[in-house]
Each structure stands twice: as structure tokens, then as C-alpha cells.
C-alpha positions as CSV (number, residue, x, y, z in Angstrom):
1,M,-1.4,21.3,14.6
2,K,-4.3,18.9,14.3
3,E,-6.6,21.6,13.0
4,N,-4.6,21.5,9.7
5,I,-5.1,17.8,9.2
6,A,-8.2,16.7,7.4
7,P,-10.5,14.2,9.2
8,D,-10.1,11.7,6.4
9,D,-6.3,11.8,6.8
10,L,-6.6,11.2,10.5
11,E,-8.9,8.3,9.9
12,R,-6.6,6.9,7.2
13,V,-3.6,7.1,9.6
14,K,-5.5,5.5,12.4
15,L,-6.6,2.6,10.2
16,L,-3.1,2.2,8.8
17,D,-1.6,2.2,12.3
18,I,-3.9,-0.7,13.2
19,V,-2.8,-2.6,10.1
20,A,0.9,-1.9,10.8
21,K,0.6,-3.2,14.4
22,K,-1.9,-6.0,14.1
23,G,-2.5,-6.7,10.4
24,L,-5.4,-6.5,8.0
25,R,-7.3,-9.4,9.7
26,E,-8.0,-7.1,12.7
27,L,-10.2,-4.8,10.6
28,T,-13.9,-5.3,10.0
29,L,-15.3,-5.4,6.5
30,V,-16.6,-1.9,6.9
31,Q,-13.1,-0.7,8.1
32,L,-11.4,-2.5,5.2
33,S,-13.8,-0.8,2.7
34,R,-13.2,2.6,4.3
35,L,-9.4,2.1,4.3
36,Q,-9.6,1.1,0.6
37,K,-11.4,4.3,-0.3
38,L,-9.2,6.5,1.8
39,V,-5.9,5.0,0.4
40,A,-7.2,5.1,-3.2
41,K,-8.2,8.7,-2.8
42,K,-4.8,9.8,-1.4
43,D,-2.4,11.2,-4.0
44,Y,1.1,9.8,-3.8
45,S,2.2,10.8,-7.3
46,H,5.0,12.9,-5.9
47,S,6.9,9.7,-5.0
48,K,7.2,6.7,-7.2
49,K,8.1,4.5,-4.3
50,A,5.0,5.7,-2.3
51,Q,2.8,5.1,-5.3
52,K,4.1,1.6,-5.7
53,S,3.5,0.9,-2.0
54,K,0.0,2.3,-2.3
55,M,-0.8,-0.1,-5.1
56,K,0.6,-3.1,-3.2
57,L,-1.5,-2.1,-0.1
58,L,-4.6,-1.8,-2.2
59,V,-4.1,-5.3,-3.6
60,K,-3.7,-6.7,0.0
61,I,-6.8,-4.8,1.1
62,N,-8.8,-6.2,-1.9
63,V,-7.7,-9.8,-1.0
64,A,-8.6,-9.2,2.7
65,I,-12.1,-8.0,1.6
66,Y,-12.6,-11.0,-0.7
67,E,-11.5,-13.4,2.0
68,T,-13.8,-11.8,4.6
69,E,-16.7,-11.9,2.3
70,E,-16.1,-15.5,1.2
71,G,-15.1,-16.7,4.6
72,R,-11.7,-17.9,3.3
73,Q,-8.2,-17.5,4.4
74,G,-5.5,-17.6,1.8
75,I,-2.6,-15.2,1.6
């Protein structure tokens, strides 16, 4: 079954699993940037609810990237 899943999808799921269990603060700046690219690339247009969740997650990732780069902790 794994041969049908793209490597990018596996990486996205792995990173999202870390976020779900431990939060965005557990990811490095490189991992956050990679997750941002992978989530932005994924097409969720088939589901309005999934698309909305994607946008919310991208906002949270952007905030986490900003906080990591600036050395701040806000949200």
C-alpha cells in the first residue's frame, strides 16, 4: 500500500503527526518551512472544511516561523 503514497505525502503526514502530538514548537525552523510548503501544495478544494483548516494551519505555521526567527513567544 505504501508504494501508492508519494514521498511528499508521507513526509507531510509525519510532520503533521508530530504537530498533533507535541505542537508546532517541537519542529525546527527547517521542518516548519518544509511543512508550510507541503501543506500549501496539497489540494483540499474538494472539502470546504478541509480547506478552511488548511488556511488556519498555515497561519499558525507562519506565526511559529516568525516567533522562531525573532526569538519570541506569543500565541
